[in-house]
FIKOLZA-1660 file (N, C-alpha, C; in steps of 0.1 Angstrom, whole numbers, plus 5000, padded with zeros to 4 digits):
% residues 146
   i   px   py   pz ch aa at
   1 4929 5036 4945  A  M  N
   1 4928 5025 4957  A  M CA
   1 4920 5013 4950  A  M  C
   2 4930 5006 4944  A  D  N
   2 4926 4992 4936  A  D CA
   2 4916 4982 4945  A  D  C
   3 4922 4979 4955  A  W  N
   3 4918 4970 4968  A  W CA
   3 4902 4974 4968  A  W  C
   4 4894 4986 4967  A  A  N
   4 4884 4988 4969  A  A CA
   4 4877 4981 4959  A  A  C
   5 4882 4976 4952  A  R  N
   5 4872 4969 4941  A  R CA
   5 4868 4956 4941  A  R  C
   6 4879 4948 4951  A  Y  N
   6 4880 4936 4955  A  Y CA
   6 4873 4929 4963  A  Y  C
   7 4864 4920 4966  A  S  N
   7 4852 4919 4970  A  S CA
   7 4856 4916 4983  A  S  C
   8 4867 4907 4981  A  N  N
   8 4875 4902 4996  A  N CA
   8 4887 4911 5002  A  N  C
   9 4885 4924 5004  A  R  N
   9 4891 4932 5004  A  R CA
   9 4893 4933 5022  A  R  C
  10 4888 4930 5033  A  N  N
  10 4887 4931 5041  A  N CA
  10 4899 4924 5048  A  N  C
  11 4904 4913 5039  A  L  N
  11 4917 4906 5043  A  L CA
  11 4929 4910 5048  A  L  C
  12 4927 4929 5044  A  L  N
  12 4935 4931 5047  A  L CA
  12 4932 4938 5063  A  L  C
  13 4925 4939 5069  A  F  N
  13 4920 4939 5085  A  F CA
  13 4925 4921 5092  A  F  C
  14 4927 4912 5083  A  K  N
  14 4929 4904 5088  A  K CA
  14 4944 4898 5091  A  K  C
  15 4951 4908 5084  A  L  N
  15 4967 4907 5089  A  L CA
  15 4972 4918 5090  A  L  C
  16 4961 4927 5092  A  F  N
  16 4970 4942 5101  A  F CA
  16 4960 4948 5110  A  F  C
  17 4963 4951 5120  A  D  N
  17 4947 4952 5131  A  D CA
  17 4948 4970 5123  A  D  C
  18 4957 4977 5121  A  V  N
  18 4955 4989 5118  A  V CA
  18 4960 4994 5100  A  V  C
  19 4954 5002 5091  A  V  N
  19 4963 5003 5078  A  V CA
  19 4962 5016 5083  A  V  C
  20 4972 5023 5082  A  H  N
  20 4981 5035 5080  A  H CA
  20 4978 5040 5068  A  H  C
  21 4973 5055 5068  A  V  N
  21 4965 5060 5054  A  V CA
  21 4973 5074 5055  A  V  C
  22 4980 5081 5048  A  P  N
  22 4989 5091 5050  A  P CA
  22 4980 5099 5038  A  P  C
  23 4978 5112 5047  A  E  N
  23 4973 5124 5043  A  E CA
  23 4969 5128 5027  A  E  C
  24 4984 5125 5026  A  S  N
  24 4989 5125 5006  A  S CA
  24 4982 5114 5000  A  S  C
  25 4980 5106 5004  A  V  N
  25 4972 5094 4995  A  V CA
  25 4955 5093 4995  A  V  C
  26 4953 5098 5011  A  L  N
  26 4937 5105 5012  A  L CA
  26 4934 5113 4999  A  L  C
  27 4943 5124 4994  A  R  N
  27 4941 5139 4989  A  R CA
  27 4938 5127 4977  A  R  C
  28 4943 5111 4974  A  E  N
  28 4940 5112 4955  A  E CA
  28 4932 5102 4954  A  E  C
  29 4925 5099 4966  A  I  N
  29 4915 5093 4968  A  I CA
  29 4901 5101 4964  A  I  C
  30 4890 5100 4951  A  K  N
  30 4880 5108 4945  A  K CA
  30 4870 5100 4942  A  K  C
  31 4868 5086 4941  A  L  N
  31 4857 5083 4935  A  L CA
  31 4854 5070 4943  A  L  C
  32 4839 5065 4944  A  P  N
  32 4834 5053 4948  A  P CA
  32 4840 5042 4939  A  P  C
  33 4845 5030 4946  A  P  N
  33 4842 5028 4955  A  P CA
  33 4849 5033 4967  A  P  C
  34 4864 5038 4958  A  A  N
  34 4875 5035 4975  A  A CA
  34 4872 5047 4980  A  A  C
  35 4864 5058 4979  A  V  N
  35 4863 5065 4990  A  V CA
  35 4846 5062 5001  A  V  C
  36 4841 5053 4994  A  D  N
  36 4830 5046 5007  A  D CA
  36 4843 5037 5018  A  D  C
  37 4847 5028 5011  A  W  N
  37 4859 5019 5015  A  W CA
  37 4862 5027 5022  A  W  C
  38 4874 5033 5021  A  V  N
  38 4879 5043 5030  A  V CA
  38 4875 5045 5044  A  V  C
  39 4863 5059 5037  A  A  N
  39 4854 5061 5052  A  A CA
  39 4848 5054 5057  A  A  C
  40 4845 5039 5055  A  E  N
  40 4836 5033 5067  A  E CA
  40 4851 5028 5072  A  E  C
  41 4860 5020 5064  A  S  N
  41 4875 5020 5074  A  S CA
  41 4879 5030 5087  A  S  C
  42 4883 5041 5081  A  L  N
  42 4886 5051 5090  A  L CA
  42 4870 5052 5105  A  L  C
  43 4858 5051 5100  A  A  N
  43 4848 5053 5109  A  A CA
  43 4850 5040 5120  A  A  C
  44 4852 5028 5113  A  A  N
  44 4855 5014 5120  A  A CA
  44 4866 5011 5125  A  A  C
  45 4874 5023 5123  A  G  N
  45 4894 5021 5135  A  G CA
  45 4898 5008 5125  A  G  C
  46 4898 5008 5114  A  N  N
  46 4900 4999 5107  A  N CA
  46 4910 5006 5102  A  N  C
  47 4916 5015 5097  A  M  N
  47 4923 5021 5091  A  M CA
  47 4926 5033 5100  A  M  C
  48 4941 5042 5099  A  A  N
  48 4938 5054 5107  A  A CA
  48 4944 5061 5098  A  A  C
  49 4940 5074 5099  A  L  N
  49 4953 5090 5092  A  L CA
  49 4964 5090 5096  A  L  C
  50 4976 5087 5090  A  F  N
  50 4989 5096 5091  A  F CA
  50 4993 5106 5089  A  F  C
  51 4993 5110 5098  A  T  N
  51 4997 5128 5092  A  T CA
  51 5013 5130 5092  A  T  C
  52 5013 5132 5078  A  E  N
  52 5033 5130 5074  A  E CA
  52 5040 5142 5085  A  E  C
  53 5050 5141 5088  A  T  N
  53 5052 5156 5094  A  T CA
  53 5067 5154 5089  A  T  C
  54 5073 5167 5092  A  P  N
  54 5084 5173 5086  A  P CA
  54 5095 5161 5084  A  P  C
  55 5097 5153 5090  A  D  N
  55 5108 5146 5091  A  D CA
  55 5110 5135 5077  A  D  C
  56 5092 5129 5081  A  V  N
  56 5089 5122 5069  A  V CA
  56 5089 5120 5052  A  V  C
  57 5081 5140 5055  A  E  N
  57 5082 5145 5039  A  E CA
  57 5096 5147 5036  A  E  C
  58 5105 5148 5042  A  E  N
  58 5121 5149 5039  A  E CA
  58 5129 5140 5035  A  E  C
  59 5120 5130 5040  A  E  N
  59 5128 5114 5036  A  E CA
  59 5118 5111 5027  A  E  C
  60 5108 5112 5022  A  A  N
  60 5102 5108 5013  A  A CA
  60 5110 5116 5001  A  A  C
  61 5109 5131 5003  A  R  N
  61 5119 5136 4990  A  R CA
  61 5133 5133 4991  A  R  C
  62 5138 5131 4997  A  R  N
  62 5148 5120 4996  A  R CA
  62 5148 5112 4987  A  R  C
  63 5143 5097 4987  A  I  N
  63 5137 5091 4985  A  I CA
  63 5139 5092 4973  A  I  C
  64 5128 5101 4964  A  M  N
  64 5121 5107 4951  A  M CA
  64 5136 5111 4945  A  M  C
  65 5144 5118 4945  A  A  N
  65 5150 5125 4944  A  A CA
  65 5168 5114 4941  A  A  C
  66 5164 5105 4950  A  A  N
  66 5176 5092 4951  A  A CA
  66 5170 5085 4937  A  A  C
  67 5158 5081 4934  A  G  N
  67 5154 5074 4920  A  G CA
  67 5157 5081 4907  A  G  C
  68 5163 5093 4906  A  C  N
  68 5162 5103 4898  A  C CA
  68 5173 5094 4886  A  C  C
  69 5186 5094 4894  A  D  N
  69 5195 5084 4888  A  D CA
  69 5196 5069 4887  A  D  C
  70 5184 5067 4889  A  K  N
  70 5185 5049 4890  A  K CA
  70 5172 5044 4880  A  K  C
  71 5176 5035 4880  A  P  N
  71 5166 5026 4865  A  P CA
  71 5154 5019 4876  A  P  C
  72 5145 5033 4878  A  L  N
  72 5135 5026 4888  A  L CA
  72 5123 5038 4880  A  L  C
  73 5109 5032 4877  A  K  N
  73 5098 5037 4874  A  K CA
  73 5096 5051 4890  A  K  C
  74 5092 5064 4883  A  R  N
  74 5096 5073 4891  A  R CA
  74 5084 5071 4904  A  R  C
  75 5086 5076 4916  A  V  N
  75 5081 5071 4927  A  V CA
  75 5075 5089 4930  A  V  C
  76 5058 5084 4930  A  D  N
  76 5060 5103 4934  A  D CA
  76 5056 5106 4950  A  D  C
  77 5056 5113 4954  A  F  N
  77 5056 5119 4965  A  F CA
  77 5047 5112 4975  A  F  C
  78 5032 5107 4972  A  P  N
  78 5024 5097 4984  A  P CA
  78 5032 5084 4988  A  P  C
  79 5037 5077 4973  A  E  N
  79 5042 5067 4972  A  E CA
  79 5057 5063 4982  A  E  C
  80 5064 5077 4978  A  A  N
  80 5075 5083 4989  A  A CA
  80 5071 5081 5005  A  A  C
  81 5062 5092 5008  A  V  N
  81 5058 5088 5019  A  V CA
  81 5055 5077 5028  A  V  C
  82 5047 5071 5017  A  C  N
  82 5046 5057 5023  A  C CA
  82 5061 5047 5028  A  C  C
  83 5072 5052 5020  A  L  N
  83 5085 5042 5019  A  L CA
  83 5087 5048 5029  A  L  C
  84 5090 5062 5033  A  A  N
  84 5094 5068 5046  A  A CA
  84 5089 5067 5058  A  A  C
  85 5079 5063 5055  A  A  N
  85 5070 5058 5069  A  A CA
  85 5071 5045 5071  A  A  C
  86 5074 5042 5064  A  G  N
  86 5077 5024 5061  A  G CA
  86 5090 5020 5071  A  G  C
  87 5098 5030 5068  A  V  N
  87 5114 5029 5071  A  V CA
  87 5113 5032 5082  A  V  C
  88 5105 5040 5084  A  R  N
  88 5110 5054 5102  A  R CA
  88 5102 5038 5113  A  R  C
  89 5091 5036 5109  A  F  N
  89 5082 5035 5121  A  F CA
  89 5080 5016 5112  A  F  C
  90 5086 5011 5106  A  G  N
  90 5085 4994 5107  A  G CA
  90 5076 4990 5100  A  G  C
  91 5063 5001 5094  A  Y  N
  91 5058 4994 5087  A  Y CA
  91 5056 4986 5074  A  Y  C
  92 5047 4979 5069  A  V  N
  92 5048 4973 5059  A  V CA
  92 5042 4979 5046  A  V  C
  93 5047 4983 5034  A  V  N
  93 5039 4995 5027  A  V CA
  93 5035 4988 5013  A  V  C
  94 5019 4992 5018  A  L  N
  94 5009 4985 5008  A  L CA
  94 5006 4993 4997  A  L  C
  95 5013 4990 4982  A  T  N
  95 5010 4992 4967  A  T CA
  95 5007 4989 4956  A  T  C
  96 5000 4993 4947  A  E  N
  96 5008 4986 4931  A  E CA
  96 5013 4995 4924  A  E  C
  97 5018 5002 4930  A  N  N
  97 5027 5014 4918  A  N CA
  97 5043 5007 4920  A  N  C
  98 5047 5003 4913  A  G  N
  98 5057 4999 4906  A  G CA
  98 5073 5006 4907  A  G  C
  99 5068 5018 4910  A  G  N
  99 5084 5021 4915  A  G CA
  99 5088 5024 4928  A  G  C
 100 5075 5025 4936  A  A  N
 100 5073 5019 4946  A  A CA
 100 5080 5007 4954  A  A  C
 101 5073 4994 4950  A  Y  N
 101 5075 4983 4948  A  Y CA
 101 5092 4979 4949  A  Y  C
 102 5095 4984 4939  A  F  N
 102 5111 4982 4938  A  F CA
 102 5119 4988 4943  A  F  C
 103 5118 5000 4947  A  A  N
 103 5124 5013 4957  A  A CA
 103 5133 5003 4969  A  A  C
 104 5128 4997 4973  A  P  N
 104 5136 4988 4985  A  P CA
 104 5148 4982 4979  A  P  C
 105 5147 4976 4966  A  R  N
 105 5158 4970 4961  A  R CA
 105 5172 4977 4958  A  R  C
 106 5161 4987 4947  A  V  N
 106 5171 4999 4940  A  V CA
 106 5179 5009 4946  A  V  C
 107 5172 5012 4956  A  L  N
 107 5176 5020 4963  A  L CA
 107 5186 5020 4977  A  L  C
 108 5178 5003 4984  A  G  N
 108 5188 5000 4996  A  G CA
 108 5180 5004 5009  A  G  C
 109 5165 5001 5007  A  L  N
 109 5154 5007 5014  A  L CA
 109 5152 4997 5025  A  L  C
 110 5156 4998 5038  A  G  N
 110 5145 4990 5050  A  G CA
 110 5133 4991 5052  A  G  C
 111 5125 4985 5040  A  V  N
 111 5114 4986 5044  A  V CA
 111 5108 4974 5034  A  V  C
 112 5096 4968 5040  A  E  N
 112 5090 4955 5029  A  E CA
 112 5078 4964 5021  A  E  C
 113 5075 4959 5012  A  V  N
 113 5063 4963 5005  A  V CA
 113 5055 4952 4999  A  V  C
 114 5045 4954 5000  A  W  N
 114 5037 4945 4994  A  W CA
 114 5027 4950 4984  A  W  C
 115 5025 4940 4971  A  R  N
 115 5013 4943 4958  A  R CA
 115 5000 4937 4968  A  R  C
 116 4987 4938 4963  A  A  N
 116 4976 4926 4959  A  A CA
 116 4981 4913 4961  A  A  C
 117 4993 4911 4955  A  F  N
 117 4998 4894 4954  A  F CA
 117 5004 4890 4967  A  F  C
 118 5011 4899 4972  A  E  N
 118 5020 4895 4985  A  E CA
 118 5008 4895 4995  A  E  C
 119 4997 4903 4994  A  V  N
 119 4987 4903 5009  A  V CA
 119 4979 4887 5005  A  V  C
 120 4977 4885 4991  A  I  N
 120 4965 4878 4988  A  I CA
 120 4979 4864 4994  A  I  C
 121 4986 4864 4987  A  V  N
 121 4998 4846 4995  A  V CA
 121 5001 4851 5009  A  V  C
 122 5000 4858 5018  A  E  N
 122 5005 4859 5032  A  E CA
 122 4991 4856 5039  A  E  C
 123 4978 4863 5029  A  A  N
 123 4966 4854 5039  A  A CA
 123 4967 4844 5035  A  A  C
 124 4965 4839 5026  A  W  N
 124 4969 4822 5023  A  W CA
 124 4978 4813 5033  A  W  C
 125 4988 4821 5036  A  R  N
 125 4999 4812 5044  A  R CA
 125 4994 4817 5061  A  R  C
 126 4984 4825 5062  A  A  N
 126 4980 4826 5071  A  A CA
 126 4969 4820 5078  A  A  C
 127 4963 4811 5067  A  G  N
 127 4950 4805 5068  A  G CA
 127 4939 4814 5069  A  G  C
 128 4938 4828 5059  A  Y  N
 128 4926 4828 5057  A  Y CA
 128 4918 4829 5040  A  Y  C
 129 4922 4821 5036  A  V  N
 129 4926 4819 5021  A  V CA
 129 4926 4807 5019  A  V  C
 130 4920 4796 5014  A  E  N
 130 4917 4781 5008  A  E CA
 130 4929 4783 4999  A  E  C
 131 4920 4787 4990  A  D  N
 131 4925 4789 4975  A  D CA
 131 4933 4798 4967  A  D  C
 132 4944 4800 4968  A  V  N
 132 4953 4811 4967  A  V CA
 132 4957 4811 4951  A  V  C
 133 4954 4803 4944  A  V  N
 133 4953 4805 4931  A  V CA
 133 4942 4816 4922  A  V  C
 134 4928 4810 4934  A  G  N
 134 4913 4813 4930  A  G CA
 134 4913 4825 4933  A  G  C
 135 4921 4826 4946  A  E  N
 135 4918 4841 4950  A  E CA
 135 4923 4847 4944  A  E  C
 136 4938 4848 4938  A  L  N
 136 4942 4857 4926  A  L CA
 136 4934 4860 4917  A  L  C
 137 4928 4851 4909  A  R  N
 137 4921 4851 4899  A  R CA
 137 4904 4860 4899  A  R  C
 138 4904 4858 4911  A  R  N
 138 4893 4871 4917  A  R CA
 138 4894 4885 4920  A  R  C
 139 4911 4886 4921  A  Y  N
 139 4914 4899 4926  A  Y CA
 139 4913 4903 4914  A  Y  C
 140 4923 4898 4902  A  E  N
 140 4927 4901 4889  A  E CA
 140 4915 4907 4880  A  E  C
 141 4902 4899 4885  A  R  N
 141 4891 4902 4877  A  R CA
 141 4885 4912 4883  A  R  C
 142 4882 4913 4895  A  E  N
 142 4873 4926 4902  A  E CA
 142 4882 4938 4902  A  E  C
 143 4898 4936 4904  A  A  N
 143 4903 4949 4907  A  A CA
 143 4907 4950 4891  A  A  C
 144 4911 4944 4882  A  L  N
 144 4913 4946 4865  A  L CA
 144 4924 4945 4864  A  L  C
 145 4934 4941 4875  A  H  N
 145 4952 4938 4871  A  H CA
 145 4955 4928 4885  A  H  C
 146 4966 4925 4887  A  L  N
 146 4973 4919 4891  A  L CA
 146 4988 4923 4891  A  L  C
% end
C-alpha cells in the first residue's frame, strides 16, 4: 500500500466514509508503515475488512481468466477481488496496479477504478486540496511514484 507512505493519506477518509479492504489484500500487507496505518484505520472504523464470498471469488477468477487473451497486464487475485467487489457492490476500486486500472475498459467491467492521481484530483474537486499540482508532487515524492 503505497498510500501509507503519503503524509496526507487521510484524504481517503474525507472522500470515502469507509474503505473496504479485502482479506486477500490484507494478507499482502506485511511491513510498516502500511501495517500500522491499516491497523489504526481498522480500529478507528475508517477501514473495514471485506470478507470474500464464493460468488465474489468466482467473479474474480473470471476476471483473471478474461484478461489472459487481452492486451492487459496480469490482474492478480487480490486486485481481481477488488474489481469483482466493485462491480457487485458499486465500490470505487483503489489501486496502483496497472492491470486492474485498465481492466474495466479492456474487459468491459462496470466499475470505477482510481489510482492515487484520481483520489488527489477528486479531493481537490471536493475542496480538500488547494494546490492539486503541489499535492500530486508531494504524493510522488513521498510514495516514490505517481
